[in-house]
C-alpha positions in Angstrom: -29.9 169.3 150.1 -32.7 168.4 152.5 -34.3 171.9 152.2 -34.1 171.8 148.4 -35.9 168.5 148.3 -38.6 169.8 150.7 -39.0 173.0 148.5 -39.4 170.8 145.4 -42.0 168.7 147.2 -44.0 171.8 148.2 -43.9 173.2 144.6 -45.0 169.9 143.3 -47.9 169.7 145.7 -48.9 173.3 144.8 -49.0 172.5 141.1 -51.0 169.4 141.6 -53.5 171.3 143.9 -53.9 174.1 141.2 -54.6 171.5 138.5 -57.1 169.5 140.5 -58.8 172.3 142.4 -61.7 172.9 140.0 -62.8 169.2 140.3 -62.7 169.1 144.0 -64.4 172.3 145.0 -67.6 171.6 146.9 -70.2 174.1 147.7 -71.9 173.5 151.0 -75.7 174.1 151.0 -77.7 174.8 154.1 -81.4 174.3 154.8 -83.1 177.4 156.2 -86.5 177.2 157.9 -89.3 179.9 157.8 -89.6 182.0 160.9 -92.0 184.7 159.7 -93.3 186.9 156.9 -94.7 190.3 156.3 -96.4 192.0 153.4 -95.1 195.3 152.1 -97.0 196.8 149.2 -97.1 194.3 146.3 -94.2 192.2 147.9 -94.1 189.7 150.7 -90.9 189.3 152.7 -90.2 185.8 154.0 -87.8 185.4 156.9 -85.7 182.3 157.5 -83.4 181.0 160.1 -80.2 179.4 158.7 -77.2 177.9 160.4 -75.2 181.0 159.5 -77.9 183.5 160.6 -81.3 185.0 159.5 -82.0 185.8 155.9 -84.9 187.2 154.0 -86.3 186.7 150.5 -88.8 188.8 148.7 -91.6 187.3 146.6 -94.9 188.6 145.1 -97.6 189.3 147.8 -99.9 186.6 146.4 -97.3 183.9 146.6 -96.9 181.6 149.6 -93.6 181.6 151.4 -91.9 178.2 151.2 -91.6 176.5 154.6 -87.9 175.9 154.0 -85.3 176.9 151.4 -81.8 175.7 150.5 -79.0 178.2 150.1 
């Protein structure tokens, strides 16, 4: 009896979680700061340090690399 009630409670919580999940999802953004750049042909590669590691973006060579980006 006790395990049956627990099982029903778990199922009920799972159904509620599946119903409300799309409204409660939050995407975390991170701010990345420029660490360098290099030009390669007609492109410029901008390097950034983020909390999760280093990333690079490619822009046109005449553009200016942003000092920071949000990912």
